[in-house]
Structure formats: C-alpha cells, structure tokens
N, C-alpha and C positions, 0 to 999 in steps of 0.2 A: 504494500500500500504506500501511496505517496503522502506527503505532509498534509495536503488539502483533504485527503480522505479522513485523517484524524481530526481536522478542523470540522468537517461535516458531522462527526460524532460528538465532539466535545461541546460546541456552542449550543446546540439544542438541549443537551442534557443539563448544562448549566442553567439554561432558561427554565427548564422543568423543575429543577431543584430550587431555584429562586422563587418560583410561584408556590412551591410547597412550603417554603419558609414563611412567605407572606401570609399564607392561609391561617397561621396560628392565631391571628387576631380575632378570628370568628368563632373560636372555641369558647363557649360560655356554659356548657353543661355536658353531662354524660351522653345525652342523646345526640349531641353534635359529633362527639368523638366516635360513637358507635354506629350511628345511622345518618350522619350528615344533616341532623335536624329534621329528617324526613321531609325534605324540601326539594328533592331532585326532580327534574323533568325527564321525560322519556328519552330525549336525544342525549342528554347528559349521561344517562346510564348506558345507552346503546353505544355511543361513540367511545365512552370510557372502557367498554369491554372489548374494543377492537384489539388493543395491544395484548390483552389476556388471551384473545382468541387466536393469536399467532405466536403462541409460546414456542420457545426453542424445542422443548420436549415434543410438542405437538407436531412441529415441522419435521423433526428428525424421525419421529415414529411414523408419520404419514408417508414420507418419501421412502423410508425403509420398507414399509409394507407394500407400496405400489411397485417398487423395484422387484419385489418377489412375486407378486400375484397380479399386477396390472390393474386395469380399470373395469374389467368385465363384471366383477362382483358388485361394483357400485350400482349397476343397473338394477339389481335386485334390492338394493337399499330403498328403492322407490316404493317398495311394499310398505315401508314405514312412514311414507309421506303423509297419508291421510291421518294416521294417529298423531304424528308430530304436529301437524297443523291444527288439528282439533284441540290438542293440548295448549298450543300457543294462543289460538283465537279465544278459547274459553278461559284462559288463565289458570289452567289446571295446577293445583297446589300453590302456585305463586300468588294468586289473588287471595285465596283464603288465608295463607300464612301472613300476608300483609294485613289482612283484617284483624288478626289476633294481636297485632302490634308487639309481638314478641321480639326481643332484641337478640335472642339466641335460640338455638334448637332446644337447649336444656330448659330455658324458661317456658317454651311452648309445652314441653313434656310434663313439667310440673303442673302447669295449668290444665293440661288434658288428662293426665293420669294421677295427679294428686300425690306424687311421691318424690321427695327430695333425694332419696337413695337411688331411685331409677334415673333421675336427672343426673346425679353424680356419676353412676356407672356408665350410662349411655354416653355421656359426654367424655368420660375417661377413655372409652373404647374408640370414640370418634377421634379424639385428639391423638391417641396412641397411633392409630392407623394413619391419620393424616400426617403426623410428624415423621413417622418412619418412611412413608412413601415420598413425601415432599422434601425431606431433609437432604436428599441427594440431588435435588434439582440444581443447586449451585454448582455441583461437580459436573453435571451434564453441560451446563452453560459454559463453565470455565473450559472444559475440554473442547467444546465446540469452537470457542474463540482461539484456543491454542492451535487447533487444526486449521481453522478458516484463515486466521491471520499469520499462520506459520511462525508463531512465537517460539523463542528458545525456551528450554526447560528452566533455565536460571538466568538471572541478570545480576549485575553488581551495582551497588549504590554506596558511595562513601567507603569503598573498600569492603563492604559486607555483601555476601552472596545471598540473594533472595530467590525463593521458588516463584516462578512466574505463575504457575498453576494456583498456588495459595494466594498470591497477591491479587489475582483477578477475582477470586472468590471473596476476599476480604473487602475489596472495593465495592463489588456488587451488593454484598450484604449490608455494608455500611450505608449505602444510598437508600436501600429499601427500609432499613430500620429508622433512619433519620426521617423519612417521609411519614412513617407510622407515628413516631414520637411527636412530631410537630402537630399533627392534627387528626390522626386516625382515619376513619372513613371519609371525613370531609376533605382532608388533604389528598387521600387516595383517589377520590372521585374527581376532584379538580385536575390533579396531575395526570390521572389515567385518561381523562378526556383530552387534555392537551397532547398527550402522547398519541392518542387515537387520531387527532387532527393532523399531527405530523405524519403518522403512519399511512393515512389514506392516500395522499399524493405519491408517496414512495412506492406503495403497493401498485398503484396504477402505472407508474413509470417502469418498475421492474416487470410488471405483467406484459406491458407493450414490448419491452425489449426482448423478453424470453419468447413471446409469441412470434416475433419477427426474426429471431436468431437462426432458426432452422427451417428448412423447406418442408412443407407438409407432405407433398407427393413423393419426393425422392429420399427423404431422410426419416421423418417422424413415422409416417404410416408403415413403411417397410419394417422398421425396427419393432414397433408394437404388434405387427402382424406375424412376426417370425417366432412362433411358439408351437410346440408339439401339440397334437390333439389332446384335449382334456384340460389344457392349461392356458387357454387363449387369454390374451390381455384385453381384447375388445369384444369378442363374440361371447355374449352372455349365456348362450346355450351350449357352450363348449368349455365348461369349467368343472367337470365332474371329478377331476383329479386334484383340485385345489384342497389343501388340508386345513391350514390354520385360519384362513380368512374366507370361509365358504358360506353357503346359505345358512348353515346352523349358527354361524357367528352372527349373522344378521338377526336371526330369531332371538339370540341371547341379547343382542344390542337393543332390540325392541322391548324385551322384558325389562332390561335395566332402565330404559328410557321411561317406562311406565311406573315401575315399582320404586325407582330411586329419584324420581323427579324432585322430591323435597329433601334429599339427603344432604345437600350442601347449602340449604337455605339457613337463614339465621343471622340477623344483624348485617352490618356492612351494606353493600349495594343492594342485596336482596330484600332489604326492608327500608331503603332510603327514599323511595318515591313519595311525592306529595300525597297521593291517594292510592288505594288498591288498583284503581283503573289505570293510573299512570304506570304502576308497576307491571300491570298486564300488558299495556301497550309497549313498554320497553322490551318485554319478552317477545312480543309479536314482531317488533322491528328488528329484533335479533336475527330473525330468519333472513331478512334482507341484507343485514350486515354480514351474515355468514357467506354470502355470495362472493364477497371480496376475498376472504381468507381461503375459501375452497378453491377459487380460481388460481390464486397464487400458489397454493400447495400443488395443484395439478400441473401447472406450468413448470414448477421446480422439478417435480418427478419426471415429467416428459423430457426436460432438458438433460437431466442426469442419464436417463435411459439412452437417449440419442448420443450424447457425448461419449459414453462408455461402450456402446454396442454398434454404432454405425462405422462402417469400414472407412469412411472419409476422415475419421478422427482416431485411427488405430494407434498411431505413434503417441498421440497425446494421451489416449486412454491408458497405454502401458505406463507412462510416467505418473499418471494419477494413481493407478493401482499400486505401483511400487511405492509411491509416496505414502499412501494410506497404510499399506501393510508394514512399512518400516516404522511409521509413527506409532502404530498399535503395538508393535513388538517392543519398542522402547517403553511403552506404558505398562505392559504387563510383565516384563522380565527385568529383573534387577542384575542378573549375572551378565557382565559385559561380554564374556566369551559366547554364551548362548545367544545373546543379542546379535553379535557380529555374524555368527553362523547363519541365523535366520535371515538377516538382511541381505547377506551374500546370496542366499538361495533365491530370494525374491528378485534381486538384481539380475540373476542369471536367466530368468524367465524371458523367452523371446517375445517379440511383438506378435499379437494374435490378430489375424485378419479373417474375420468371419464374413463370408460372402453369402448374402441372403439369396435364397433360391437355388444355391448349389450345395452348400453345407447343410448338415442336419440341423433342423430348427432347435433353438434353445429350449431348455426346460429348467425346472428348479434343481434338478440333480446334475445337469450338464450344461454349463453356460460359461461365459468368459471369466467369471469369478472362480470357477471350480479349481483351476490349476493353482491359484493363490491360496485358497482354503485347504486344498490337499497338501500343498507344500508346507503350510503352517502346521498341519496335523502331523505330518511325517517328522518335522523337526521337534515339535513339542512332545511327542511320544518318547523321545530320547531322554526327556527330563523326568525326575522322580514324581513331580506333581503335574505331569503333562496332560493327563486326562481332563482334569478340572480346567486347565488353561485353554484347552481347545474351544470349549463353549464360550469362554471369556473373550478369546481372540475373535471368534466368529461374530459375537454380538457387537463388539466395538468396531470391527471392520465394517459391518453393515451400517451401524449407526452413524459413522463419520464419513461415509462415502459422499454425502451431499456437501458437507463443509469443504472438503478438499477439492471436489469437482468444481464448485462455484469459485473457489480461489483461482483455479486455472482458467475459468471461463469468463469471469467478469473483468472488465477493465477498470482503470482508475476512475474514480467518481462513483461508478456503480458499486464498486467494492465498499466505499465509504457509506453509501446509501443503504446497502444491505446490512452492513455492520451496525449502522444506526438503528435500523428496523429491529434487529435482533437485541440490541442493548435496551431499547424501549420495551420490547416484549419481555426481556429478562427481568427488568426492574418492576414492571407491572405485575408479572406473575409472582415474583419473589415476595413483594410486599403484600399481595393478596393472600398467599399461602401462610406467611408469617402471621399476619393479622388474624386470619381465620383461626389458627391454633391458639394464638395468644388470647383472643376474645373468648374462646371456649374455656380455657384455663381460668381466666379471671371471672367470667360471668357464671360459669356452671360448676367449677371445681372449688372456687374460693368464696365468691359472693354469697351463696346460699347459707353459709355458716357464720355470716356476720349477724350478731344479735341486734345491733343498731344500724340504722341507715348511715352508710359512710358519706362523708362530704364529697361534693363533686371533685374537688381537688385531689383528695385521697384516692377516689375511684379511678380517676384518669391516670394518676401515677401508678396505680396497680396495673392498669392496662399497659402502660409503657414498660413497666418492669417485666411483665410477662412477654412482651414483644422482644425485648432485649434478650431474655432467656431463650426464647424459641429461636431467634436469629443465631445465638451462640450455639445452640444445639444443632441447627442446620449446618453451621460451619464446621463443627467438630465431626459430625457424621460424614460430611462430604470429604473431609481430609482423611478420616479413618477408614472409610469403606468405599473409596473411590473406584474400586475395581469390580463392584457388583454389576449384575446384569440390569442396568438402570431402568430402561424403558419397560421391559417385561415386569420388573418389580413394581413400578409405578402403575402400570395398567391393570394387571390381573393377579398379582400375588398378594401384596400387603393390604390394599384397600378392601378386599372382601371381608377382612376382620370386622369392618364396620358396615359396609353397604350390604353384606350378605344377609344380615338380619334386621337392618334399620328400615328398609323399605316398607314392609307391612305396618310397622309401628307408626311411621309418620303419615303414610297415605290414609290408612284407616283411622288414624287419630284426627285427621282433618275432615274426613268424609263420613265416618260411621258413628253411630251412637252406641254400638254394641261392644266396641273395642275396650278391653279391660287392662288393668295393670298386670295381671297374671299372664295375659296373652303377650303383652309387650316384653316382660321378662323372659318368657319362653323363646320368643323370636330372637332377641338380641343375644341371649346366652348360647343358643344352638348355632346361630350364625358364626359367632366367634370361635366356638369349638371346632366346627367343620372347617372354617377358613384356616385355623392354625394347623389342623391335620394336613391339609393340602399344601400349606406353606412348607412344613417340615419335609414332606415327601419331595417337593420340587427342589428345594434347596440342597437336600442331602442325597439325592438320587444317584448321581454319577460316582461320588466318591465313598458313600457309605452303604446305602440301601441296596443298590443293584449288586455290588460285590458280595454283600452278605447273602442275598438271594442266590447268587451264582455259586457261592461256596456250599450252600445247603441243597443245591440241586432243584430249586423251585422255579427256575426261570421258565422252563418249558411248560409246566403245568399252569402257571399263571398266564402265560401267553395264550394258551388254549382257552382259559376261562375268560380273559378279556376279549378275545376274538369272538367268542360265542355271544357275550353280552352286547357287543357293539355291532354284530353282524346285521341285525334288522335295520340299522340306521346308516349302513354303508351306502355311498362313499363319504357321507358328510361327517360321520363319526367313525373313526377307525382306531381302535386301541390295540397296539402291538408293543411288546416288550422291546426296549431300546437301552443300550448300555449308557448312553449319554443324556437321554431326555426322558422325563417322567411321561408315561403314556397318555395320561389325561391332561389335555392342555388347559390353559387359563379360562377360555370361554366355557368349556364343558364343566369344569369344577365350579365356576361361578353360577352356572345354571342349576346345578345340583343343589348348591347352598340356598339359592333364592327360592326354589320351589319347595324345599324342605321347610324353610322358615315361614313361608306364606301359609302352607297347610297347617303348621303348628299354631300360628297366631290365630287363625280363624277358628280352629277347633277348640283351643283353650279359651278364647274369648267368649265363644258361644256357650261353653259349659259353665263359665264363671260370671256371666253378665247377670246382675240382679236388678239394675235400674238403668234406663237409657241416660246417656250423658247429655248435659245441657249445652248443645252446640251453639245456640243463639248467644248465650252469654260470652262464650269464648271468642266468637266471631264478631261481637259488638253489633248484633242484629236485633230486630224487634224492639223491645223496650230498652235494650242496652245500646241502641245505635246512637250515633252522633251526627249532627248536621243534616239529617234526613237522607243519608247516603243509601240506606237500605231500601230496596224496592220490593214490595210484596209479590208473592208468586201469582201468576196469571193462569187462567184456565188453559187447557190444551188447545193449540191451534197449529195449522200448518206453517203459519208465519213464524211461530215460536220455534218450530223444528228447524226452519230455514235459518233463523237468527242464531240458533245454537251452532250450526255447522259453519257459520260465518263469524260467530262470536259477537254479534251485535247485541248491545244492552242499552238501556236508557241513558247510561253515562256517555255513550259515544256521540261526539260531535259529528257534523257533516263530513269534515275531513277525516275523522277517525273511521267513519263508515267507508269512505273511499279507500283508505289504507287496507281495511279488513277485506273488502270485496276484491281489491287488487291482489292481495296475497292469496285469497281463496281461489280466484281464477287461475293465478299462476301455478298454484299448488295442485288443486283438484283437476282443473281442465287441461292445462298445458303439461304439467309434470307427470301427474298420475295417469290421466286418461290418454293424453296425446303421446307422451314419450315412454309410457310403460305398458298400460293395458292393451292398447291397439297393437303395439309391437309384439307382446306376448301372444295375442290371438293370431296375428299374421304369421309368426314363426311356428306356431302350433300347426298351422296349415301347410306352410311352405317356408323352409329355413332360408334366411337371407344368406347371400354369398359374402365372402370376407370384405369385398369392396364396399358393400352397403353398410356394413358395421363401421367401416372407417369413416364414411360420410356421416353416419349417425353420431359417432363420437365427436367429430369435428364440430358439428352444429350444436349438439346438446351440451357437451362438456367444455367447449371453448368459445365459439362464436357468440351464442346467446348470453352466457355468463359474463363475457367481456363487455358486451353492450350494457347489460344490467349493472355491472360493476361501475362503469363510468357514470351512469345516471345516479346510482346510489351514493357514490363518493361525493358528488356536489350536494345532494339532498342532505346527507348527514353532516357534512362540513358546516353548512349554514345553520342547521338545527342545533348542532353542538355549541356553536358560538352564542346563539341566542339563549340557550339554556344556561350557559355559564353566567351570562349577564343577569338573567332572572334569579339564579340562585344567590348571587352576591347581594342583590337587592333584598330578597326575602330574608336572608340571614340577619340583616340590620334591624328588621322590624319584628322579629318573632318574639314570642313570650316563652321562656324556658320553664318547663315543669321539672323541678329537681327530684321529684319522686319517680320520674320516668327513667329508671336505671336498671331494670331487669330483675328486681326482687319480686318474690311471689309470697302472698299470704293466703293460706287456705284455698289454694287453687286459683287465686285472682291476682293479677298484676298489681303491685303496690299503687301505681298511678291510677288504677281503676277502682280501688276498694270503695272510696266514698261515692263515686259516680254510680256504681252498681247498687250500692246500698240504698241510695235515694231512688233509683229506678225501680227497685223491687218494692220499696215502701209505697210508691205511687200506684203500683200494680195492685 
C-alpha cells in the first residue's frame, strides 16, 4: 500500500472517533447509555447496521463457503423468502420485544417468567457462549489485516520489538472500548451510522470495479460452469453431491431464523427506536440494506474464483497460493526447520494451467487447491502433532484466500478503500459484541442483586467497567487461542450452548400464555447439555476420540450404525466415520438440539401451566398502554389477511405503506414467484441447459442487485443524515426517567410499577 492508502484509512477513523467523543455530552441517564434514549429513527438504525452487516468474519466465511460450493445452493434459499419477509413486515418478535420496553433479555425473562434465578442462569449461558464465540473475532480481524496488508510479524519501536499481530488487536480493541465508555449505545448508534454512511459509497465503488474487472462471457461464466456433475456452482438442480452447504443446511437456517429471531435482542439498537413501529420499520428496511452487502460479498467471491481458476491468471494464481500457504505455515508452526521445509515444498509446486473444456472439471476433492493441501498434509504428517495441524492448516488456508487474493488484485487507492471498509466493519462489530456481553453482565448478572436502586452515575460506571473487562477478555483469548478453527467455532460450535435452547423460551415467552418457568428451565438446560456434548466431540475428535475408537476396534461398527441412521436422508445427510472430522456437522447437530429443546419446552409447559400469563401487561397493551398506541383487534376480513402479508397496520404512514408494498412485491412476486417458483416448475418439466443458468445468475445475482444497490445507497444516505439531525434535536428536549434502568419488581419493570398500579386501580 502507498502512503495515501493509509491516509484514506486514518482520516475517516479519526473523524468517527471524534464524533464518538463529542456524543458524551448527551448522556444524562441509564436509558441513554443502554438504549440511546429510545429516540432513534428507522434510517439511523438501518444505516448504522451496514458496517455490522459487512463484518470481517462474515466476508471471510461467505467467500470461503462460495469458493467451495458456489452459488447454486443460494437459489434454494429463496424457499425462505416468504417466511423472512412475513417476519420483517409483521415485526415478528422485534415489535413485541420493543413493546415490553425491556433493556435486556434477562429483564424480559424476569418479567415473563417471574424468576431472578432463571434471569441469572439464562443470561450467564448467553454471555458465556457469546464471549467464547466472539472473543476470537479480534484475532480473525488482526490476521486478516496481516495477510491483506502483508504486514511483518514484528516491528521495532525505540529499540523494542513488538508483535504486529498483538499491536493490531490492541489498537482495534482500544477504539471499540473507548466508543462504548464514552456513551454506550448512543455513541455506538451515532458512530455506526457515520461508518455506514462512509461504507455505502465505498461498497458501490468496489462493486462497480469488481463487476467490470473480469469479462463475463470469457472468464467468469466458464470458471463457475466448470464443475463435475452433482457439484454445479450455478445449476441449482445439479447439487446432489454438495455436503456441508446443501438443502438440509437451508432447512436448518430457516429453523434458526424462526426459533432464534429474538435470541440477540435486548437493549442496544434492538430497543433504541422511538416506537415499536419505528423498530419494525428499521427491521423491514434491513432487507433493502442487505442488498448492498450481499452484492459485495458475491462480487468478492466471483473475483476470487476467477483470479485463482481462470487460465488467463495462472502465473498470478500460483504466486497467490504460494503466498497464502507460506503465511499459514508461519502461523501454525513454530519450528523454523519444519517451516522452511514446508515453504520449500510449496515453492516447488509448478504453475497449474487448467484448460476448461479439455481438462477434467473441478470438484471439491480435485481442484487447483488440492496439490497445496496435499503437500501440506504430507509435510505435517512428518511432525508429532501433525494430524491436528492438518485441519488447522486447511481452515486458515481457506479463510485467508480472499485477503491475499485482493492484495494482489486491487491497486493503490482501492486497497486503501477496502482496508477502510474492513476497519469500519471491525470497529463496528467489535464494539457491538463487547457491549452486548458487557450489558448482559451488568444488567442481568449484577443489577438484579442490588437491594437499592443505584444512581445513574454508578450504573453507567458499572456498564463501563464490564465493557473494559469483556474487551480485556476478548484480547486475552485472541492472543491465547489464536490458532483455533475460528469461523466454524463462531458459526456452529460454541453459540448452540445458548441458541440451542433459548429459542422456545423467548419466542413462546413473547407469543404464548401457556409458557411456564419449568418449560423455560427444561429448554435452556437441555440445550446447553446437548451443545456441550457436540462441542467436546468436535473439538477432540481427531486427536482423542477417533484414536480411542480405533484402538478398541469400534470404528467399523459405528460407521455401519451411522450409515444406517443417515441413509433415509441421503445425499443431504451422510454420516460416515472420518479420522479427521466429526461425522455430524454443525448444521445437523444444531438441528438436533433445536428440535429437542422445542419439544421439551412445549410438553413441560403444557403439563405445568396453571394460569394463563398476562401478556397485555407485559406488552403495555389494553389498560396498560400509553399514548393510545395500542389498536384493538378487528373482526376477520380479507383486507386484514392482505395487510398481514404486507405488514400494514394503522401506524403506517402513506410512505410506510409504499415501502411495505414495494418490499412485498419485490419479495413475493419478483423473488419468490418470478425467480424461484416459475423456475422450479419449468425445470421440473424440462431442465435448463448450462447457458441458461449462466444468464439467470447474471441477471438475478448481479444485474438487478447492482441496480437496486445504487438506488438504495442514495435513499439510505439521505435518510441516515436526516435521522442523525433529528436524534440530536430530540436528545436536548427529552425528560429522563431515572427508574428506567432494567430493574424488575414482582415481574414488573421498576419504571412501570406505579403506572400499572394506577391502571389496575382504574380497572
């Protein structure tokens, strides 16, 4: 990178940090620190989430997955479109949670199930899973920048040698913690929105560059079409051999989407809107916002595929692969001799020229990465702990392919812009993760045990102290456990400790009257136990469990048992014994956990329910409502059914209705009916040729999203600026309720005790 690339990064970040420092003057109460005074508009929340939506982990994970399985599976994701849009348009979970006015998940649980102990345990499990999973995100980000910027392992300052890796993490964590300590959610919302406003034009510029970098007909289409039968990258009816990211994974994703909709709600931006309707509209606009991120991710994945697999770039591809393999080797091996031997082996690999149409098409088992992975395996097996290092090498190699490829592909200026985009994403996601855990610790593990209401000053310093503790924990874990399989751990290993059993507790807590404390305890405890079982199996399989089974001669019999159980679901679920990998993947174990906890919650709650729960009081409806926001139920009508599917309520303005109808048309008519259902019917009668799928992919995944992204970018940019101005105005005139701090008395929020008492007396 040139000097002006660093200027492109530093100046915007100094501006963001300056605005964060300035926002301190608006903190007057706990509700400001926790929920930005509940004064945020829809665009403020939507634009503010753009940087979060393009996290480094998300980019690396998406590109890694697409490099392995392509885009054909995405077609079947459209099965979930109707469900996702109905949830967005109706405000599923989000609207009701905002109605409760809870400032944390734990506060909601105590209000709903009447148990401080459940609030404590549930929150403890959440923060444990959240901190374990997210604590290694700084390591992922630091490693990305090390690879992307080609930074040295160490540097000297004043004669002292410092680790570049550790220094990058310390700088990142310091910025995130400062933003939190200055003003909590209020500062984060303002700075995230500014970061989003900066990210939008960068994403458009990068998208246009990547879109024009390669020729569609001679480079992109041939590369993504060159796959063996059963593993097509674009033909959605030719993916029966795809293992980890197949149709069953989509079913699991849909289940997670429904059951865990409320899993990460609680304070912060999820409860910061002016009204429940604004919170709902922010969620709805999030679907438009997602077009930007998805398009950029797709273009990044396509660019990497072409750069590494098109014969026009064979020599450059060899340099990139050798660079990746050498950097990974230096990361995972400390023995200099072993390092040198592996790097020499990689350097000796000749240029690979794969001629599409003449050579055998690529597959997951045999492609241009195979020789590098096999070389690494052969060298690592010579070492005492080589078996465990193989999986580690494979994971890091695949995860860092994008960062190194982009370094070789982008020129000066664009390198700085992409680095700025990733820095903004990193700071935004880091402060969100840290604050989420810190808030849970302060609000749900400490606050419930205060005998007296703490002062606002003490409460805010408690939150700051927890944020510093969590940031320190993240930094320690990233330094101590930097070699773990990061993205898999984040996605499907650690988080099921919490989300495996939390879904039924939260969804039925918001929507049912029969859910009981006993059902909630059963769900969360069983989810934790099952998740820990799968974690232990997955983490210890290659070096402990499989060798033990092999020693006792049980491998063959277990292989037959697993094959028999999974046979009815083949080819989407295939369980086979493997020396290096646990046979049940993350999607399958997550599904087993979620279905088990759902059944247990319903059965136990039905058996122990003695009296229906008072939902109206918790949701501030009926006699408990404020400002006339609650609308009485109307008799059945077809118009009511239509409004439900479009999400129209009396709170919708004319422009809100335009947005709702536009999203409904785009999702139901264009996306689901036009680009999915009609295509399914057509191919059921007569399969499309490969060329047709190429045209379909170009129009649906590139051309239309690029057009929509340009329109959305302007729309959200203007809306975000107007909402920032409105928020700063509202913050000056608000009246602060010092009792609105997350404490609960007899199942009622402290701030609502007197209001509800008067309402019930009037009744």
